[in-house]
TIDREN-86891 format. One line per 4 residues: number of its first residue (from 0); for each residue x, y, z of N, C-alpha, C, CB. Coordinates in Angstrom, 3 decimals. Glycine has a CB too. Example, Ala and Ser with C-alpha at 12.3 -4.5 7.8 and 13.67 -1.06 7.14 Angstrom:
! TIDREN-86891
0 = 13.190,-5.690,7.800,12.300,-4.500,7.800,13.200,-3.300,7.800,11.308,-4.473,9.046 ~ 12.850,-2.250,7.080,13.670,-1.060,7.140,12.900,0.030,7.870,14.084,-0.598,5.725
! end
This chain:
! TIDREN-86891
0 = -85.757,67.730,-35.977,-85.546,69.158,-35.747,-84.107,69.425,-35.308,-86.534,69.686,-34.689 ~ -83.631,68.523,-34.451,-82.246,68.660,-33.979,-81.279,68.491,-35.129,-81.938,67.634,-32.875 ~ -81.576,67.516,-36.061,-80.697,67.311,-37.211,-80.682,68.527,-38.117,-81.129,66.083,-38.001 ~ -81.873,69.150,-38.315,-81.942,70.338,-39.153,-81.137,71.483,-38.546,-83.397,70.762,-39.354
4 = -81.226,71.664,-37.226,-80.462,72.714,-36.557,-78.965,72.492,-36.687,-80.843,72.790,-35.092 ~ -78.550,71.220,-36.573,-77.121,70.892,-36.704,-76.618,71.201,-38.103,-76.871,69.412,-36.375 ~ -77.448,70.855,-39.137,-77.040,71.116,-40.517,-76.942,72.614,-40.800,-78.023,70.465,-41.490 ~ -77.904,73.388,-40.231,-77.841,74.840,-40.411,-76.588,75.431,-39.785,-79.075,75.499,-39.814
8 = -76.244,74.902,-38.605,-75.019,75.382,-37.945,-73.778,75.086,-38.782,-74.873,74.741,-36.558 ~ -73.747,73.858,-39.357,-72.603,73.472,-40.195,-72.511,74.355,-41.432,-72.713,71.995,-40.611 ~ -73.681,74.654,-42.051,-73.685,75.513,-43.231,-73.201,76.916,-42.896,-75.081,75.574,-43.835 ~ -73.612,77.425,-41.745,-73.185,78.757,-41.335,-71.675,78.815,-41.108,-73.921,79.180,-40.068
12 = -71.132,77.763,-40.465,-69.681,77.697,-40.236,-68.936,77.626,-41.554,-69.319,76.484,-39.361 ~ -69.428,76.793,-42.485,-68.778,76.656,-43.790,-68.802,77.976,-44.552,-69.461,75.559,-44.617 ~ -69.960,78.667,-44.502,-70.060,79.955,-45.194,-69.088,80.975,-44.607,-71.496,80.493,-45.116 ~ -68.967,80.981,-43.274,-68.035,81.914,-42.633,-66.599,81.637,-43.041,-68.163,81.835,-41.117
16 = -66.230,80.334,-43.126,-64.868,79.975,-43.533,-64.588,80.388,-44.975,-64.646,78.471,-43.370 ~ -65.604,80.158,-45.865,-65.426,80.552,-47.255,-65.274,82.065,-47.406,-66.599,80.066,-48.085 ~ -66.051,82.818,-46.637,-65.967,84.279,-46.680,-64.614,84.777,-46.208,-67.065,84.896,-45.830 ~ -64.138,84.163,-45.109,-62.827,84.564,-44.585,-61.717,84.250,-45.572,-62.548,83.869,-43.254
20 = -61.800,83.068,-46.224,-60.786,82.696,-47.210,-60.791,83.611,-48.401,-60.991,81.284,-47.666 ~ -61.994,84.014,-48.860,-62.092,84.933,-49.986,-61.490,86.298,-49.652,-63.549,85.094,-50.406 ~ -61.798,86.809,-48.458,-61.262,88.106,-48.037,-59.753,88.070,-47.915,-61.873,88.531,-46.711 ~ -59.248,86.936,-47.431,-57.793,86.815,-47.285,-57.112,86.776,-48.637,-57.434,85.563,-46.487
24 = -57.737,86.104,-49.599,-57.166,86.028,-50.938,-57.122,87.387,-51.594,-57.955,85.065,-51.799 ~ -58.139,88.235,-51.313,-58.143,89.564,-51.901,-57.028,90.434,-51.335,-59.484,90.229,-51.675 ~ -56.604,90.165,-50.111,-55.549,90.963,-49.492,-54.187,90.654,-50.060,-55.533,90.742,-48.009 ~ -53.995,89.458,-50.681,-52.703,89.041,-51.216,-52.537,89.629,-52.604,-52.579,87.493,-51.253
28 = -51.479,90.411,-52.889,-51.313,91.003,-54.217,-51.077,89.936,-55.255,-50.162,92.000,-54.226 ~ -51.634,90.151,-56.425,-51.497,89.183,-57.511,-50.069,89.169,-57.999,-52.458,89.503,-58.667 ~ -49.558,87.994,-58.349,-48.196,87.876,-58.858,-48.159,88.344,-60.296,-47.680,86.424,-58.743 ~ -47.019,88.894,-60.686,-46.865,89.398,-62.045,-46.084,88.397,-62.851,-46.170,90.772,-62.062
32 = -46.579,88.091,-64.044,-45.902,87.151,-64.914,-44.744,87.833,-65.597,-46.863,86.567,-65.943 ~ -43.829,87.028,-66.145,-42.681,87.561,-66.862,-43.158,88.297,-68.090,-41.697,86.444,-67.247 ~ -42.658,89.507,-68.292,-43.055,90.285,-69.441,-44.202,91.227,-69.174,-43.412,89.387,-70.541 ~ -44.809,91.163,-68.013,-45.889,92.062,-67.664,-45.336,93.464,-67.507,-46.599,91.605,-66.378
36 = -45.837,94.404,-68.272,-45.313,95.766,-68.256,-46.135,96.693,-67.403,-45.240,96.305,-69.644 ~ -47.074,96.142,-66.655,-47.888,96.995,-65.795,-47.021,97.638,-64.738,-49.022,96.198,-65.143 ~ -47.451,98.784,-64.236,-46.680,99.501,-63.219,-46.551,98.652,-61.978,-47.333,100.849,-62.876 ~ -45.352,98.556,-61.382,-45.155,97.728,-60.199,-45.916,98.276,-59.018,-43.685,97.622,-59.861
40 = -46.293,97.352,-58.135,-46.992,97.765,-56.923,-46.035,98.500,-56.014,-47.606,96.557,-56.197 ~ -46.575,99.426,-55.241,-45.755,100.150,-54.286,-46.027,99.640,-52.899,-46.012,101.652,-54.365 ~ -45.132,100.016,-51.958,-45.310,99.563,-50.587,-44.172,98.672,-50.179,-46.632,98.836,-50.422 ~ -44.100,98.331,-48.896,-43.008,97.497,-48.390,-42.933,96.172,-49.132,-43.179,97.245,-46.896
44 = -41.709,95.802,-49.556,-41.475,94.523,-50.197,-41.697,94.535,-51.682,-42.334,93.504,-49.595 ~ -42.194,95.599,-52.287,-42.418,95.641,-53.723,-41.149,96.081,-54.430,-43.584,96.581,-54.069 ~ -41.139,95.932,-55.766,-39.976,96.332,-56.536,-39.749,97.832,-56.471,-40.127,95.893,-57.972 ~ -40.798,98.596,-56.237,-40.636,100.038,-56.137,-40.135,100.457,-54.772,-41.938,100.730,-56.437
48 = -39.999,99.508,-53.879,-39.577,99.806,-52.516,-38.136,99.384,-52.327,-40.484,99.104,-51.491 ~ -37.423,100.071,-51.435,-36.053,99.688,-51.148,-35.971,98.418,-50.329,-35.349,100.798,-50.431 ~ -36.978,98.135,-49.530,-36.960,96.981,-48.663,-37.684,95.815,-49.308,-37.581,97.315,-47.324 ~ -37.069,94.667,-49.327,-37.703,93.452,-49.819,-37.415,92.335,-48.834,-37.201,93.084,-51.247
52 = -38.448,91.708,-48.267,-38.215,90.650,-47.281,-37.381,89.507,-47.832,-39.530,90.114,-46.780 ~ -37.446,89.281,-49.174,-36.739,88.144,-49.751,-35.263,88.436,-50.002,-37.399,87.732,-51.040 ~ -34.879,89.702,-50.032,-33.503,90.079,-50.347,-32.588,89.847,-49.147,-33.438,91.548,-50.787 ~ -31.499,89.119,-49.359,-30.519,88.897,-48.293,-29.155,89.462,-48.653,-30.396,87.412,-47.992
56 = -28.737,89.282,-49.907,-27.405,89.694,-50.331,-27.511,90.639,-51.519,-26.538,88.469,-50.688 ~ -26.775,91.755,-51.447,-26.732,92.722,-52.535,-25.282,93.049,-52.849,-27.522,94.007,-52.173 ~ -24.945,93.043,-54.128,-23.608,93.436,-54.577,-23.771,94.520,-55.624,-22.805,92.214,-55.148 ~ -23.027,95.608,-55.461,-23.143,96.716,-56.392,-21.838,97.459,-56.563,-24.207,97.664,-55.934
60 = -21.864,98.476,-57.407,-20.705,99.334,-57.639,-21.149,100.785,-57.440,-20.103,99.110,-59.079 ~ -20.248,101.610,-56.893,-20.539,103.012,-56.635,-19.533,103.896,-57.367,-20.518,103.304,-55.118 ~ -20.016,104.967,-57.933,-19.159,106.042,-58.438,-19.307,107.206,-57.468,-19.541,106.463,-59.923 ~ -18.190,107.753,-56.998,-18.247,108.747,-55.930,-17.430,109.986,-56.273,-17.751,108.145,-54.621
64 = -17.861,111.100,-55.684,-17.182,112.384,-55.813,-16.895,112.887,-54.403,-18.044,113.421,-56.634 ~ -15.627,113.193,-54.115,-15.237,113.640,-52.783,-14.834,115.115,-52.804,-14.084,112.779,-52.246 ~ -15.411,115.878,-51.875,-15.110,117.300,-51.755,-14.391,117.549,-50.434,-16.405,118.155,-51.848 ~ -13.089,117.883,-50.454,-12.360,118.145,-49.206,-12.926,119.365,-48.482,-10.862,118.356,-49.494
68 = -12.900,119.310,-47.154,-13.433,120.388,-46.319,-12.323,120.878,-45.390,-14.680,119.906,-45.497 ~ -12.278,122.188,-45.150,-11.320,122.738,-44.195,-9.885,122.580,-44.645,-11.496,122.086,-42.863 ~ -9.038,122.156,-43.723,-7.609,122.060,-44.005,-7.289,121.022,-45.071,-6.859,121.731,-42.741 ~ -8.124,120.003,-45.199,-7.866,118.983,-46.214,-7.913,119.579,-47.617,-8.881,117.843,-46.094
72 = -8.709,120.645,-47.799,-8.785,121.302,-49.103,-7.465,121.963,-49.483,-9.897,122.338,-49.103 ~ -6.591,122.241,-48.490,-5.274,122.793,-48.782,-4.266,121.706,-49.129,-4.774,123.600,-47.602 ~ -4.617,120.454,-48.834,-3.695,119.343,-49.054,-3.996,118.550,-50.314,-3.722,118.425,-47.877 ~ -5.228,118.646,-50.799,-5.609,117.861,-51.967,-6.804,118.499,-52.650,-5.926,116.408,-51.574
76 = -6.968,118.172,-53.923,-8.117,118.659,-54.664,-9.292,117.701,-54.559,-7.751,118.876,-56.117 ~ -10.302,117.941,-55.364,-11.481,117.067,-55.348,-11.078,115.670,-55.810,-12.618,117.640,-56.253 ~ -11.823,114.676,-55.332,-11.490,113.296,-55.629,-12.604,112.565,-56.344,-11.147,112.577,-54.372 ~ -12.221,111.521,-57.072,-13.169,110.680,-57.799,-12.870,109.224,-57.456,-13.086,110.927,-59.348
80 = -13.905,108.474,-57.124,-13.684,107.115,-56.626,-14.587,106.106,-57.326,-13.918,107.061,-55.120 ~ -14.090,104.898,-57.404,-14.881,103.746,-57.815,-14.844,102.736,-56.679,-14.346,103.122,-59.153 ~ -16.011,102.264,-56.247,-16.099,101.383,-55.087,-16.941,100.157,-55.415,-16.690,102.131,-53.882 ~ -16.509,99.022,-54.885,-17.321,97.808,-54.923,-18.029,97.704,-53.581,-16.447,96.525,-55.217
84 = -19.325,97.415,-53.603,-20.137,97.411,-52.382,-20.844,96.077,-52.211,-21.164,98.551,-52.411 ~ -20.816,95.575,-50.977,-21.554,94.372,-50.615,-22.417,94.637,-49.396,-20.596,93.203,-50.349 ~ -23.644,94.076,-49.389,-24.558,94.264,-48.269,-25.213,92.925,-47.921,-25.636,95.335,-48.606 ~ -25.368,92.690,-46.625,-26.040,91.476,-46.172,-27.084,91.854,-45.133,-25.021,90.451,-45.591
88 = -28.328,91.479,-45.383,-29.418,91.861,-44.489,-29.369,91.037,-43.205,-30.779,91.682,-45.187 ~ -29.291,91.742,-42.077,-29.294,91.098,-40.765,-30.704,91.029,-40.191,-28.370,91.845,-39.801 ~ -31.443,92.129,-40.325,-32.826,92.224,-39.884,-33.632,92.854,-41.009,-32.951,93.052,-38.562 ~ -34.921,92.999,-40.812,-35.776,93.534,-41.868,-35.293,94.885,-42.362,-37.200,93.651,-41.377
92 = -34.847,95.747,-41.457,-34.437,97.092,-41.840,-32.948,97.356,-41.654,-35.214,98.091,-41.054 ~ -32.204,96.373,-41.209,-30.782,96.564,-40.893,-29.917,95.651,-41.737,-30.517,96.307,-39.405 ~ -28.887,96.236,-42.371,-27.948,95.476,-43.189,-26.517,95.805,-42.799,-28.173,95.762,-44.677 ~ -25.662,94.794,-42.860,-24.222,95.006,-42.717,-23.659,95.323,-44.097,-23.511,93.752,-42.086
96 = -22.688,96.247,-44.158,-22.163,96.692,-45.445,-20.641,96.623,-45.474,-22.628,98.114,-45.745 ~ -20.100,96.545,-46.704,-18.663,96.596,-46.924,-18.425,97.317,-48.243,-18.027,95.161,-46.932 ~ -17.485,98.246,-48.249,-17.106,98.932,-49.486,-15.587,99.028,-49.566,-17.750,100.347,-49.559 ~ -15.083,98.874,-50.767,-13.650,98.989,-50.992,-13.429,99.469,-52.417,-12.923,97.635,-50.736
100 = -12.336,100.200,-52.626,-12.072,100.693,-53.970,-10.854,101.589,-54.017,-13.270,101.436,-54.495 ~ -10.917,102.575,-54.905,-9.782,103.494,-55.073,-10.311,104.899,-55.308,-8.862,103.050,-56.253 ~ -9.685,105.882,-54.642,-10.044,107.286,-54.807,-8.834,108.054,-55.325,-10.553,107.894,-53.471 ~ -9.033,108.690,-56.464,-7.980,109.511,-57.070,-8.345,110.977,-56.905,-7.781,109.157,-58.578
104 = -7.388,111.794,-56.438,-7.645,113.209,-56.194,-6.829,114.088,-57.128,-7.338,113.562,-54.746 ~ -7.437,115.179,-57.550,-6.707,116.179,-58.324,-5.748,116.932,-57.407,-7.685,117.163,-59.021 ~ -4.744,117.518,-57.991,-3.739,118.233,-57.202,-4.218,119.644,-56.879,-2.394,118.286,-57.955 ~ -3.868,120.088,-55.713,-4.078,121.484,-55.347,-2.716,122.172,-55.327,-4.803,121.612,-53.956
108 = -2.690,123.445,-55.701,-1.396,124.143,-55.798,-1.429,125.455,-55.032,-1.029,124.406,-57.269 ~ -0.316,125.760,-54.463,-0.129,127.019,-53.748,1.317,127.437,-53.947,-0.484,126.883,-52.218 ~ 1.484,128.545,-54.687,2.839,128.942,-55.030,3.463,127.891,-55.941,3.692,129.140,-53.758 ~ 4.618,127.425,-55.570,5.274,126.387,-56.348,5.048,124.990,-55.815,6.724,126.654,-56.408
112 = 4.119,124.839,-54.857,3.883,123.540,-54.235,2.557,122.949,-54.713,3.890,123.669,-52.701 ~ 2.617,121.747,-55.218,1.424,121.008,-55.618,1.307,119.766,-54.744,1.475,120.625,-57.131 ~ 0.080,119.494,-54.275,-0.125,118.350,-53.388,-1.426,117.626,-53.736,-0.144,118.807,-51.916 ~ -1.464,116.351,-53.413,-2.690,115.568,-53.576,-2.635,114.360,-52.648,-2.878,115.119,-55.058
116 = -3.801,113.816,-52.350,-3.915,112.634,-51.500,-4.833,111.629,-52.178,-4.449,113.006,-50.085 ~ -4.315,110.449,-52.481,-5.119,109.351,-52.996,-5.410,108.372,-51.859,-4.397,108.636,-54.174 ~ -6.414,107.541,-52.053,-6.852,106.681,-50.951,-7.346,105.340,-51.485,-7.962,107.370,-50.132 ~ -6.970,104.278,-50.802,-7.565,102.956,-51.018,-8.356,102.631,-49.754,-6.460,101.842,-51.326
120 = -9.680,102.811,-49.781,-10.471,102.592,-48.575,-10.993,101.163,-48.476,-11.631,103.562,-48.536 ~ -11.068,100.674,-47.247,-11.743,99.410,-46.939,-12.643,99.706,-45.741,-10.705,98.222,-46.633 ~ -13.948,99.829,-45.992,-14.881,100.270,-44.972,-15.898,99.194,-44.644,-15.585,101.529,-45.416 ~ -16.133,98.989,-43.367,-17.213,98.126,-42.886,-18.245,99.008,-42.191,-16.671,97.011,-41.916
124 = -19.512,98.670,-42.342,-20.516,99.528,-41.754,-21.877,98.892,-41.638,-20.626,100.757,-42.537 ~ -22.874,99.740,-41.492,-24.257,99.301,-41.343,-25.172,100.312,-42.017,-24.634,99.129,-39.844 ~ -26.324,99.815,-42.452,-27.322,100.639,-43.119,-28.677,100.315,-42.494,-27.331,100.392,-44.673 ~ -29.387,101.359,-42.038,-30.697,101.149,-41.399,-31.761,101.933,-42.171,-30.668,101.592,-39.889
128 = -32.797,101.238,-42.623,-33.851,101.863,-43.397,-34.880,102.496,-42.467,-34.518,100.841,-44.325 ~ -34.992,103.816,-42.557,-35.976,104.559,-41.783,-37.357,104.417,-42.418,-35.578,106.044,-41.679 ~ -37.399,104.422,-43.743,-38.612,104.093,-44.497,-38.235,102.992,-45.484,-39.210,105.363,-45.243 ~ -39.135,102.648,-46.378,-38.838,101.607,-47.358,-37.719,101.995,-48.317,-40.079,101.279,-48.142
132 = -37.492,103.311,-48.493,-36.505,103.737,-49.489,-35.443,104.699,-48.939,-37.212,104.390,-50.643 ~ -35.637,105.249,-47.757,-34.690,106.206,-47.168,-33.965,105.559,-46.000,-35.418,107.494,-46.704 ~ -32.627,105.713,-45.967,-31.842,105.047,-44.929,-30.752,105.965,-44.380,-31.217,103.764,-45.480 ~ -30.270,105.598,-43.204,-29.094,106.214,-42.618,-27.989,105.170,-42.555,-29.403,106.794,-41.207
136 = -26.753,105.604,-42.650,-25.653,104.648,-42.655,-24.415,105.192,-41.980,-25.322,104.246,-44.061 ~ -23.550,104.288,-41.562,-22.273,104.657,-40.951,-21.242,103.595,-41.317,-22.405,104.802,-39.395 ~ -19.988,104.028,-41.436,-18.910,103.113,-41.795,-17.665,103.416,-40.978,-18.598,103.204,-43.295 ~ -16.862,102.391,-40.790,-15.588,102.494,-40.069,-14.592,101.597,-40.773,-15.738,102.096,-38.553
140 = -13.371,102.099,-40.960,-12.421,101.248,-41.655,-11.053,101.865,-41.818,-12.953,100.894,-42.982 ~ -10.278,101.274,-42.710,-8.896,101.674,-42.963,-8.833,102.477,-44.257,-7.961,100.436,-43.038 ~ -8.122,103.582,-44.209,-7.813,104.372,-45.396,-6.315,104.270,-45.654,-8.259,105.866,-45.222 ~ -5.957,103.614,-46.736,-4.549,103.498,-47.121,-4.212,104.700,-47.994,-4.259,102.142,-47.877
144 = -3.643,105.711,-47.358,-3.472,107.023,-47.965,-2.084,107.152,-48.594,-3.691,108.127,-46.921 ~ -2.080,107.684,-49.808,-0.825,108.012,-50.489,-0.803,109.520,-50.704,-0.681,107.234,-51.858 ~ 0.106,110.202,-50.038,0.250,111.653,-50.169,1.382,111.958,-51.153,0.528,112.317,-48.780 ~ 1.113,112.906,-52.041,2.098,113.257,-53.072,2.324,114.771,-53.045,1.621,112.788,-54.495
148 = 3.582,115.187,-53.259,3.854,116.620,-53.399,4.892,116.856,-54.501,4.349,117.215,-52.054 ~ 4.792,118.015,-55.108,5.735,118.439,-56.145,6.066,119.903,-55.870,5.138,118.239,-57.605 ~ 7.343,120.168,-55.629,7.795,121.513,-55.271,8.739,122.035,-56.337,8.486,121.516,-53.889 ~ 8.405,123.203,-56.849,9.258,123.867,-57.838,9.750,125.192,-57.263,8.491,124.096,-59.178
152 = 11.060,125.333,-57.215,11.679,126.574,-56.733,12.348,127.245,-57.923,12.718,126.300,-55.575 ~ 11.965,128.492,-58.242,12.572,129.173,-59.399,14.098,129.169,-59.317,12.062,130.619,-59.493 ~ 14.720,128.759,-60.395,16.181,128.741,-60.449,16.798,127.556,-59.751,16.723,129.987,-59.855 ~ 15.949,126.612,-59.256,16.467,125.446,-58.549,15.827,124.195,-59.137,16.193,125.547,-57.018
156 = 16.244,123.049,-58.642,15.709,121.769,-59.133,14.378,121.488,-58.465,16.703,120.606,-58.867 ~ 13.423,120.983,-59.246,12.123,120.602,-58.701,12.269,119.330,-57.864,11.089,120.393,-59.840 ~ 11.449,119.227,-56.850,11.491,118.068,-55.961,10.124,117.396,-55.908,11.940,118.481,-54.545 ~ 10.154,116.073,-55.887,8.937,115.276,-55.768,9.065,114.362,-54.565,8.671,114.454,-57.058
160 = 7.958,114.058,-53.948,7.979,113.141,-52.819,6.627,112.480,-52.603,8.403,113.869,-51.564 ~ 6.654,111.309,-52.013,5.425,110.579,-51.688,5.573,109.956,-50.308,5.116,109.485,-52.759 ~ 4.437,109.727,-49.680,4.421,109.006,-48.410,3.150,108.160,-48.358,4.494,109.994,-47.189 ~ 3.245,107.035,-47.675,2.110,106.123,-47.559,1.836,105.849,-46.083,2.379,104.794,-48.327
164 = 0.563,105.915,-45.721,0.167,105.670,-44.334,-1.200,104.981,-44.317,0.127,107.004,-43.520 ~ -1.401,104.155,-43.300,-2.708,103.532,-43.080,-3.352,104.201,-41.869,-2.577,101.976,-42.867 ~ -4.530,104.785,-42.069,-5.213,105.516,-41.013,-6.633,104.975,-40.820,-5.249,107.020,-41.338 ~ -7.088,105.029,-39.566,-8.450,104.616,-39.234,-9.376,105.829,-39.348,-8.515,103.995,-37.796
168 = -10.454,105.668,-40.109,-11.405,106.755,-40.286,-12.829,106.224,-40.318,-11.099,107.529,-41.565 ~ -13.762,107.110,-40.551,-15.159,106.712,-40.576,-16.027,107.760,-41.229,-15.650,106.440,-39.182 ~ -17.308,107.439,-41.371,-18.243,108.370,-41.977,-19.660,108.067,-41.509,-18.155,108.307,-43.508 ~ -20.510,109.076,-41.611,-21.947,108.943,-41.363,-22.670,109.643,-42.504,-22.360,109.549,-39.963
172 = -23.841,109.130,-42.862,-24.560,109.745,-43.962,-25.965,109.203,-44.105,-23.810,109.547,-45.239 ~ -26.577,109.558,-45.208,-27.948,109.128,-45.501,-28.087,108.944,-47.004,-28.996,110.159,-44.968 ~ -29.051,108.123,-47.391,-29.226,107.872,-48.807,-30.613,107.375,-49.141,-28.213,106.888,-49.280 ~ -30.812,107.132,-50.432,-32.083,106.604,-50.914,-31.805,105.402,-51.800,-32.891,107.688,-51.685
176 = -32.721,104.430,-51.750,-32.635,103.238,-52.583,-33.902,103.165,-53.420,-32.447,101.944,-51.719 ~ -33.738,103.196,-54.749,-34.867,103.229,-55.658,-34.931,101.947,-56.479,-34.779,104.447,-56.576 ~ -36.102,101.303,-56.486,-36.348,100.089,-57.268,-35.362,98.971,-56.952,-36.289,100.408,-58.740 ~ -34.760,99.048,-55.752,-33.781,98.059,-55.303,-32.536,98.028,-56.179,-34.411,96.690,-55.275
180 = -32.364,98.995,-57.077,-31.261,98.963,-58.027,-30.354,100.185,-57.934,-31.798,98.846,-59.418 ~ -30.901,101.359,-57.716,-30.124,102.602,-57.703,-29.986,103.093,-56.267,-30.793,103.693,-58.594 ~ -28.735,103.283,-55.837,-28.435,103.685,-54.467,-27.661,105.002,-54.500,-27.623,102.579,-53.720 ~ -28.287,106.089,-54.031,-27.639,107.401,-53.990,-27.420,107.793,-52.535,-28.492,108.477,-54.734
184 = -26.241,108.353,-52.261,-25.859,108.572,-50.859,-24.987,109.807,-50.714,-25.123,107.349,-50.306 ~ -25.124,110.504,-49.571,-24.233,111.595,-49.202,-23.717,111.305,-47.797,-24.961,112.990,-49.274 ~ -22.420,111.580,-47.548,-21.852,111.256,-46.242,-20.764,112.249,-45.851,-21.288,109.837,-46.245 ~ -20.609,112.407,-44.560,-19.548,113.233,-43.989,-18.442,112.293,-43.524,-20.079,114.130,-42.802
188 = -17.213,112.553,-43.973,-16.097,111.650,-43.723,-15.015,112.283,-42.861,-15.502,111.198,-45.029 ~ -14.357,111.431,-42.110,-13.087,111.764,-41.459,-12.108,110.667,-41.865,-13.232,111.876,-39.869 ~ -11.078,111.039,-42.595,-10.134,110.045,-43.109,-9.176,109.532,-42.047,-9.347,110.628,-44.249 ~ -8.917,110.354,-41.034,-7.952,109.984,-40.001,-8.458,110.500,-38.664,-6.533,110.551,-40.318
192 = -8.930,109.594,-37.807,-9.448,110.013,-36.506,-8.369,110.701,-35.660,-10.011,108.807,-35.753 ~ -7.101,110.369,-35.917,-6.015,110.990,-35.169,-5.852,112.465,-35.471,-4.735,110.284,-35.454 ~ -6.265,112.897,-36.660,-6.231,114.314,-37.054,-7.566,114.644,-37.704,-5.028,114.620,-38.036 ~ -8.624,114.535,-36.918,-9.980,114.658,-37.453,-10.226,116.004,-38.114,-10.991,114.445,-36.353
196 = -9.804,117.090,-37.478,-10.087,118.416,-38.013,-9.345,118.711,-39.309,-9.741,119.455,-36.995 ~ -8.295,117.927,-39.595,-7.491,118.156,-40.802,-7.855,117.218,-41.943,-6.026,118.004,-40.481 ~ -8.765,116.272,-41.717,-9.020,115.242,-42.736,-10.517,115.048,-42.966,-8.379,113.908,-42.322 ~ -11.261,116.138,-43.027,-12.705,116.051,-43.217,-13.066,116.246,-44.689,-13.426,117.096,-42.348
200 = -14.130,115.556,-45.099,-14.576,115.661,-46.489,-16.043,115.273,-46.589,-13.715,114.767,-47.416 ~ -16.656,115.706,-47.677,-18.003,115.272,-48.040,-17.894,114.372,-49.255,-18.943,116.489,-48.323 ~ -18.655,113.283,-49.241,-18.651,112.375,-50.384,-20.077,112.163,-50.883,-18.001,111.023,-50.009 ~ -20.224,112.246,-52.206,-21.495,111.985,-52.866,-21.306,110.779,-53.779,-21.994,113.238,-53.669
204 = -22.176,109.795,-53.665,-22.017,108.585,-54.467,-23.350,108.145,-55.057,-21.415,107.458,-53.623 ~ -23.252,107.528,-56.224,-24.407,106.916,-56.880,-23.994,105.500,-57.262,-24.882,107.748,-58.147 ~ -24.790,104.528,-56.876,-24.443,103.142,-57.120,-25.514,102.379,-57.869,-24.164,102.464,-55.835 ~ -25.088,101.258,-58.437,-26.013,100.362,-59.150,-25.842,98.960,-58.586,-25.754,100.378,-60.704
208 = -26.956,98.351,-58.165,-26.942,96.995,-57.637,-27.119,96.002,-58.780,-28.047,96.807,-56.570 ~ -26.042,95.344,-59.171,-26.149,94.429,-60.298,-26.463,92.999,-59.879,-24.876,94.449,-61.087 ~ -26.418,92.726,-58.572,-26.782,91.390,-58.077,-27.584,91.537,-56.804,-25.523,90.513,-57.829 ~ -28.832,91.080,-56.829,-29.720,91.142,-55.675,-30.293,89.751,-55.456,-30.859,92.201,-55.879
212 = -29.917,89.128,-54.330,-30.344,87.749,-54.046,-31.256,87.703,-52.834,-29.127,86.841,-53.818
! end
């Protein structure tokens, strides 16, 4: 009788273990084979999500449009930029970022004076994901600014001039990351902290992550 009771106990334990293992297996999403065209799973860590636990390094390129605000709009026209972007995940939702590139601005004119400001930015920053696909970000860095002017005086010789300066600036903004590949962002910029009220702008960028490791 004691042996029968012991065997029943062992069978009950084995059945409980098998049930637990089966339930656990059902909780694990099935892997997708190469070429599977089924819709990707959603949720944290999926391809449809911005956050992936396996992702550590991301390299991408951004195309950006800069709109001068306030006094900066009197010094330069709208700008167009190409940026190379690198990101390294520090924590599950926090990444360190770096962007560098070139921004070309159209000239603004007033009377006989035309002016523009081009920029070679080198920005270091951070990106924090509030949800799987929506994030906030901030950057700080050097703006290598080239200011250009062209002055025409009726009946006189036209004058051209340029100046180059390195200024410390920064930005804050927010963006979305879709399918871990498309990164769209809007940010408020200050190109020169020393003259913050004179160097404000809005930047809109769309990027593509061509390397995700």
